[in-house]
N, C-alpha and C positions, 0 to 999 in steps of 0.2 A: 087560838085552837079552835077547831071545828068540832061539833058534837059527834061527827061521824069516827072521828079518831078514837073513841072509846077511852076517854080519861077517867082514871080512877082518883078521887081525891080522898087521901086519908085524913084522919083527924089530926087537927093542929099539933105541932110539935115545936119544940124548944131548942134553940141552936145551942150546942156545947162548945163546939171548936170549928174554927175555919181552919181546913187542912191546907189548902192552897188555892190556886185561882179557879179551880174547876171542881172542888169537894169540900164538903164539910161533913160534921158529925152532928145529929139531931137526936133528941130523946122524945119519944113519943109520949103526949101529956096524959094519954089515959094508962098506956101499959108501962110506962117509965122505961120501956126497952130502948137502948140506944142502937143507931144504924149508922153507917157511913154512907153518905150519898156521892153519887157521881153525876154532875149536871149533863142531861142530855144535849146532844149536838153541838157541844162546844169544847176547846181545848186550849188550856193555857200552858206556857213553858214549865219545865220540872225544875222544883226548888233544888234537888239533889242530884248528884251523878247517880245515873241508872241507865238501863238499855234504853228506855224512851228518850233520854236525853240524847244519846248517842244517834238513835234513829233520827230525831229532829235536826241535830246537828248536820247530818248526812243529807236529809231532805231541803233542809233551808240554806246551807252552806253557810251558817252562823256559828261562830265559836261556841262552845259549850258555856264558857265563863260569860259571855254576854247574854247567852239563854238563861242562864240562872239569875243575872242581874234582873233581866226582863221578868222572869218568874216572881221574883220578890216585889217588883212593881205592880204586877197582876195580883199576887196575894194581898199586899197592902190595900190596893183599891178595892178588892172584895171585902176585906176588914173594916173600910170606912163605911161600906153598904151595910154589911149585917155583922151582928156581935153576937157574942154568947149571951143567952138570955132572951133574945129577939124570938118572937113567936112567928112561925111560918107555917104555911100548908105545903104537903108534899103532893104533887100531881103526877101521875104516872099513865103511861100509854099501857093498856091491858095486855098486849102481846109483847111488851119489851120492858121487864121489870127488873133484870139483874144483869149487870156486866160479867165478862168471863172470869173476873176475880171475886164475884160475889157481892159487889157492891150494889146497892140500890140505885138504879137509874131514875132520875126525877128532874122535873121542873119544880123550882122553889119559888111559891107565891110570897112575896113579901107582905109585911103589915099594911103597907100603902097600895097594895093591889098588882104591883109590877111583878114581872117574871124575872128573877134573879139571872138567868141564863141569858135573856136577851139584854139585859142591862151591861152584862159583861162584854158581850160582842159589839153591842151598840158603841159603847165607850172605847173600845180597841184594846181591851185588856185580856181578850181571849178570841178566838177564832172560830169559824164555823167547823165542825170535824165529822167528816163523813165516816168515820170508821165505827161511830155508834149512831145508826140510823134513826131518827125521829121524825114525827110530823111536821116539826118546824125548822127542819134543816133548810129547806130552799129560803125561808125568811132569814135565818141566821148566815146563810151564804150572802144575800143581799147586804145586810147589815156589816157583814165583815169586809166587803167590797166597799161600802160606803166609808167605814172607818179607815181603810187604807188610802182611799182617794183623798179624804180629808186629814191623813195624817194624825189620828187620834191615837191616844194611848201609846201603846207599844210600837205602832208605826211611826212614831217620832224618830224611832232608832234605826229602822230597816223597812225595807218596802214590803217584806213577808216575814212571817215567823211561824 
C-alpha cells in the first residue's frame, strides 16, 4: 500500500470469530465494540445457499454444492491463519469504509505484519474481487492469476471460481 492511498489505521482489535473466507468479526481493544469486517478486494465462495451463491454458480458454471465445499476449504484455511483471540490491526482506505450491507471494509494486518487479504489470495483460497474496489486490487488480480496458474488452493478443483 502506498502513502497516497490515505490508509487509516485503527487501534488494534481482537478477533472474535472467523465468519467465512472473506470476513470476520473483531472487537476493538479500546472501545470493546464488535464489528463485522469484509476484506477489501477479495472474494471467497459462499458457505450457505444464498443469492450470491446462485450468482457465483451462474458466472463460474460450477455447481453450488462444489462451490460450498470450496467455501469450507477457504473458511478452514482462514481459520488456520487467524483465530479468536488473535490481535490484528484494521487498515482502511479513507474514502471506502463500508460496503452496501454496512460491514466495515478493511485490510487485516496480522501479528506477523502480513496482510490477511493478500495471504488468502496468494494461497488460492480467495480470488481478486473487482466489485469492491480498493487500491490493492491490481496486486490481488496478479496474485489470483499466479494462484490459478500454479493450481494453488481452490484452483486444485477448477480453473476458475
